[in-house]
Rosetta silent file (secondary structure, phi, psi, omega in degrees, C-alpha in Angstrom):
SEQUENCE: XXXXXXXXXXXXXXXXXXXXXXXXXXXXXXXXXXXXXXXXXXXXXXXXXXXXXXXXXXXXXXXXXXXXXXXXXXXXXXXXXXXXXXXXXXXXXXXXXXXXXXXXXXXXXXXXXXXXXXXXXXXXXXXXXXXXXXXXXXXXXXXXX
SCORE:     score description
SCORE:     0.000 S_00000001
   1 L     0.000  -13.397  179.537    0.000    0.000    0.000 S_00000001
   2 L   -66.405  -18.208 -179.418    2.985    2.303    0.268 S_00000001
   3 L   -91.833   -5.311  179.546    2.900    2.612   -3.521 S_00000001
   4 L   -78.938  122.340 -177.803   -0.732    3.760   -3.625 S_00000001
   5 L   -92.069  150.691  174.450   -0.796    7.473   -4.342 S_00000001
   6 L  -107.156  -15.872  179.449   -3.363    9.928   -3.081 S_00000001
   7 L  -124.865  153.828  176.802   -2.244   12.786   -5.338 S_00000001
   8 L    57.447   37.861  177.057   -1.464   12.979   -9.050 S_00000001
   9 L   -75.356  166.713  179.326   -3.235    9.700   -9.799 S_00000001
  10 H   -56.070  -51.815  179.372   -4.070    8.698  -13.367 S_00000001
  11 H   -61.330  -40.699  178.965   -7.770    9.662  -13.132 S_00000001
  12 H   -63.141  -41.806  179.813   -6.909   12.961  -11.445 S_00000001
  13 H   -65.530  -35.364  177.115   -4.357   13.791  -14.132 S_00000001
  14 H   -63.620  -42.264  179.366   -6.935   13.070  -16.875 S_00000001
  15 H   -66.705  -44.412 -179.376   -9.378   15.498  -15.243 S_00000001
  16 H   -62.146  -43.380  178.323   -6.691   18.127  -14.712 S_00000001
  17 H   -62.545  -42.247  179.478   -5.506   17.948  -18.337 S_00000001
  18 H   -61.582  -49.483 -178.557   -9.076   18.215  -19.582 S_00000001
  19 H   -63.873  -41.863  179.515   -9.877   21.238  -17.402 S_00000001
  20 H   -63.602  -40.897  177.778   -6.629   22.990  -18.237 S_00000001
  21 H   -63.797  -28.825  177.842   -7.289   22.423  -21.939 S_00000001
  22 L   -83.001   -3.938  177.349  -10.722   24.012  -21.515 S_00000001
  23 L    95.596    4.332  178.690   -9.081   27.088  -20.003 S_00000001
  24 L   -81.879  143.299  175.641  -10.008   26.555  -16.349 S_00000001
  25 L  -120.561  147.155 -171.052   -7.448   27.336  -13.656 S_00000001
  26 L  -154.173  166.274  171.017   -7.573   25.847  -10.197 S_00000001
  27 E  -101.773  155.082 -178.910   -5.627   25.156   -7.030 S_00000001
  28 E  -107.974  137.277  166.664   -4.607   21.652   -6.082 S_00000001
  29 L    48.127   60.829  179.793   -5.148   19.802   -2.811 S_00000001
  30 L   -74.225  104.153 -175.524   -6.060   22.692   -0.499 S_00000001
  31 L   -69.998  -12.401  178.817   -5.297   21.229    2.908 S_00000001
  32 L   -79.469  -10.245  179.457   -7.226   24.000    4.667 S_00000001
  33 L  -101.371  149.750  178.489  -10.509   22.538    3.355 S_00000001
  34 L   -58.520  130.819  177.450  -12.176   19.387    4.699 S_00000001
  35 L    82.413   -3.375  179.357  -11.036   16.341    2.745 S_00000001
  36 L    48.534   68.139 -175.105   -8.275   18.228    0.922 S_00000001
  37 L   -54.796  148.047 -178.531  -10.185   18.443   -2.408 S_00000001
  38 L   -66.474  -41.909 -179.356   -8.264   17.508   -5.550 S_00000001
  39 E  -130.972  132.798 -177.891   -9.258   20.669   -7.450 S_00000001
  40 E  -124.971  125.108  175.980  -10.370   23.958   -5.887 S_00000001
  41 E  -111.447   80.080 -171.877  -12.050   26.802   -7.762 S_00000001
  42 H   -61.701  -36.723 -177.930  -12.046   29.346   -4.925 S_00000001
  43 H   -59.176  -32.200 -178.095  -13.391   32.196   -7.049 S_00000001
  44 H  -107.049    0.130 -179.820  -16.613   30.251   -7.630 S_00000001
  45 L    65.193   41.613 -176.623  -16.725   28.391   -4.330 S_00000001
  46 E  -128.821  145.463  176.372  -16.474   24.995   -6.033 S_00000001
  47 E  -133.897  152.334  176.564  -14.384   21.894   -5.423 S_00000001
  48 E  -127.408  131.313  171.599  -13.915   18.650   -7.316 S_00000001
  49 E  -106.208  138.034  173.688  -12.925   15.307   -5.843 S_00000001
  50 E  -112.529  107.643 -175.089  -11.631   12.566   -8.155 S_00000001
  51 E  -101.143  139.275  171.370  -12.360    9.251   -6.454 S_00000001
  52 L   -76.380  135.112 -176.346  -10.997    5.834   -7.340 S_00000001
  53 L   -61.078  -38.424  179.723  -13.848    3.358   -7.814 S_00000001
  54 L   -71.689  -52.453 -172.568  -12.161    0.667   -5.712 S_00000001
  55 L   -66.461  -29.844 -176.483  -10.911    2.833   -2.836 S_00000001
  56 L  -111.644   13.946  172.932  -14.143    4.795   -2.424 S_00000001
  57 L    53.772   62.572  177.767  -16.562    1.915   -3.181 S_00000001
  58 L   -68.305  114.146 -175.201  -18.326    3.226   -6.287 S_00000001
  59 L   -61.641  128.286  176.447  -21.699    1.530   -6.171 S_00000001
  60 L    80.668    2.208 -177.344  -22.451   -0.676   -9.174 S_00000001
  61 L   -89.884  138.386  178.238  -19.027   -0.204  -10.766 S_00000001
  62 L   -62.756  -25.273  179.451  -17.102   -3.222  -12.089 S_00000001
  63 L   -77.503  -11.991  179.478  -13.918   -1.781  -10.555 S_00000001
  64 L   -90.762   70.935 -178.617  -15.531   -1.885   -7.110 S_00000001
  65 L  -105.719  149.623  178.697  -14.744   -5.512   -6.453 S_00000001
  66 L   -81.338  132.003  173.742  -14.153   -7.135   -3.097 S_00000001
  67 L   -62.649  150.609 -177.755  -10.653   -8.488   -2.530 S_00000001
  68 L   -83.983  -23.303  179.866  -10.561  -12.227   -1.989 S_00000001
  69 L  -113.624  154.377  177.324   -8.131  -12.169    0.921 S_00000001
  70 L    54.107   45.326 -173.685   -8.250  -10.282    4.203 S_00000001
  71 H   -58.010  -40.666 -177.413  -11.886   -9.332    3.569 S_00000001
  72 H   -62.312  -43.974  179.089  -12.574   -7.929    7.039 S_00000001
  73 H   -59.299  -50.008 -176.068   -9.666   -5.479    6.780 S_00000001
  74 H   -67.424  -37.349  178.507  -10.689   -4.247    3.324 S_00000001
  75 H   -62.419  -44.514  179.235  -14.362   -3.943    4.210 S_00000001
  76 H   -65.304  -44.516 -179.032  -13.480   -1.823    7.235 S_00000001
  77 H   -60.385  -49.380 -176.611  -10.942    0.278    5.306 S_00000001
  78 H   -70.697  -36.195  176.723  -13.286    1.041    2.427 S_00000001
  79 H   -63.877  -37.471  176.372  -16.283    1.708    4.704 S_00000001
  80 H   -64.312  -39.399  177.584  -14.120    4.214    6.582 S_00000001
  81 H   -61.866  -44.744 -179.395  -13.237    5.926    3.299 S_00000001
  82 H   -64.001  -43.872  179.323  -16.912    6.228    2.347 S_00000001
  83 H   -62.936  -43.282  178.548  -17.866    7.600    5.777 S_00000001
  84 H   -63.393  -41.174  178.013  -15.018   10.131    5.660 S_00000001
  85 H   -59.346  -45.957  179.734  -16.067   11.210    2.144 S_00000001
  86 H   -61.035  -44.713 -179.994  -19.643   11.843    3.305 S_00000001
  87 H   -61.839  -45.812 -179.154  -18.473   13.838    6.307 S_00000001
  88 H   -64.725  -40.679  177.121  -16.121   15.984    4.227 S_00000001
  89 H   -62.148  -43.862 -179.978  -18.781   16.671    1.598 S_00000001
  90 H   -61.917  -44.542  179.552  -21.264   17.678    4.297 S_00000001
  91 H   -63.052  -41.985  178.921  -18.741   20.013    5.940 S_00000001
  92 H   -64.282  -45.171 -179.488  -17.868   21.635    2.623 S_00000001
  93 H   -63.784  -40.338  177.602  -21.518   22.152    1.665 S_00000001
  94 H   -62.870  -30.286  179.236  -22.310   23.659    5.082 S_00000001
  95 L   -83.895    1.485  175.701  -19.413   26.079    4.535 S_00000001
  96 L    96.057    7.050  179.910  -20.986   27.145    1.227 S_00000001
  97 L   -85.905  148.383  172.594  -18.855   25.146   -1.209 S_00000001
  98 E   -97.352  134.729 -171.315  -20.293   23.367   -4.224 S_00000001
  99 E  -121.913  132.152  172.626  -18.968   19.818   -4.500 S_00000001
 100 E  -124.306  132.115  174.890  -18.601   17.525   -7.510 S_00000001
 101 E  -107.807  124.178  175.367  -17.339   13.952   -7.236 S_00000001
 102 E  -108.827  125.942  179.970  -15.866   12.460  -10.389 S_00000001
 103 E   -87.963  150.507 -179.514  -15.399    8.714  -10.331 S_00000001
 104 H   -50.776  -43.810 -177.255  -12.392    7.018  -11.904 S_00000001
 105 H   -66.348  -24.491  179.107  -14.588    5.161  -14.425 S_00000001
 106 H   -74.720  -18.302 -177.450  -16.078    8.474  -15.600 S_00000001
 107 H   -77.900   -8.115 -178.990  -12.668    9.747  -16.662 S_00000001
 108 H   -87.652   -6.602  177.655  -12.504    7.245  -19.525 S_00000001
 109 L  -115.889   88.735 -172.956  -15.301    8.985  -21.480 S_00000001
 110 H   -59.350  -36.087 -178.749  -13.881   12.463  -22.297 S_00000001
 111 H   -66.703  -46.696  179.867  -17.044   13.812  -23.952 S_00000001
 112 H   -66.616  -39.123  178.156  -19.297   12.918  -21.058 S_00000001
 113 H   -63.599  -44.944  178.745  -16.718   14.125  -18.549 S_00000001
 114 H   -58.571  -46.329 -179.451  -16.347   17.447  -20.371 S_00000001
 115 H   -60.175  -46.860 -177.795  -20.105   17.943  -20.375 S_00000001
 116 H   -64.677  -44.076 -177.140  -20.477   17.173  -16.660 S_00000001
 117 H   -68.723  -42.823  178.914  -17.570   19.360  -15.573 S_00000001
 118 H   -61.647  -44.774  179.815  -18.630   22.318  -17.757 S_00000001
 119 H   -60.315  -45.268  179.622  -22.194   22.124  -16.459 S_00000001
 120 H   -62.414  -48.171 -176.544  -20.970   22.020  -12.854 S_00000001
 121 H   -71.540  -34.677  176.768  -18.528   24.912  -13.241 S_00000001
 122 H   -64.361  -41.250  177.205  -20.943   27.062  -15.268 S_00000001
 123 H   -68.320  -35.138  178.376  -23.571   26.669  -12.546 S_00000001
 124 H   -65.867  -41.580  178.702  -20.955   27.398   -9.900 S_00000001
 125 H   -62.366  -39.749 -176.429  -19.933   30.607  -11.686 S_00000001
 126 H   -71.770  -13.088 -177.453  -23.541   31.745  -11.928 S_00000001
 127 L    81.706 -157.869  177.467  -23.989   31.357   -8.178 S_00000001
 128 L    69.223  174.611 -178.145  -27.272   30.111   -6.820 S_00000001
 129 L   -71.885  150.295 -179.467  -28.041   26.631   -5.558 S_00000001
 130 L  -126.289  123.501  178.750  -26.505   23.651   -7.231 S_00000001
 131 L  -108.239  112.033  176.083  -28.201   20.274   -7.261 S_00000001
 132 L  -116.026  116.572 -177.533  -25.866   17.412   -8.070 S_00000001
 133 L   -89.566  147.965  175.021  -27.534   14.054   -7.812 S_00000001
 134 L   -70.211  135.061 -179.058  -25.715   10.876   -6.936 S_00000001
 135 L  -125.498  135.750  177.584  -25.527    8.672   -9.964 S_00000001
 136 L   -71.856  163.428 -179.172  -24.841    4.956  -10.124 S_00000001
 137 L   -68.523  129.785  175.584  -22.099    3.664  -12.367 S_00000001
 138 L  -120.559   13.084 -175.458  -23.088    3.337  -16.000 S_00000001
 139 L  -104.569  149.654  173.361  -19.587    2.743  -17.255 S_00000001
 140 L   -95.363  152.798 -179.062  -17.871   -0.465  -18.100 S_00000001
 141 L   -66.809  139.159  177.459  -14.386   -1.083  -16.820 S_00000001
 142 L   -68.716  152.615  178.702  -11.669   -0.197  -19.330 S_00000001
 143 L   -70.337  133.773  179.256   -9.681   -3.043  -20.751 S_00000001
 144 L  -105.193  135.159 -179.526   -6.424   -3.582  -18.891 S_00000001
 145 L  -103.413    0.000    0.000   -3.419   -4.860  -20.763 S_00000001
């Protein structure tokens, strides 16, 4: 587990490259905010988390598989991650931040990702309330070589 990164992961880098290419500028990993969001758009009061499907237990995703060994440890570890994510999102929303969670599997479809991120940031810029609904996984796992 020492090789598992929490910053600059593949999915996060795909999102960052996409946003930068669209002309958006952001801060990275602001430790002063709950959960240390991956991308922070302070001017608009918006943050984006890029979650790995396995580590954060993306419901219905093929990448969210249970390990075959040491099941009790992994169940506890992943449940703790999910609980921490919920708490951090709640704290951010109470502080007035708009929160978007992008799942690892969503980063493999650039058109859909672009649409979702633009919609979120455009609504964040405009102010007002933002309703982001939780969505189950509709993506298939990418082929691994």
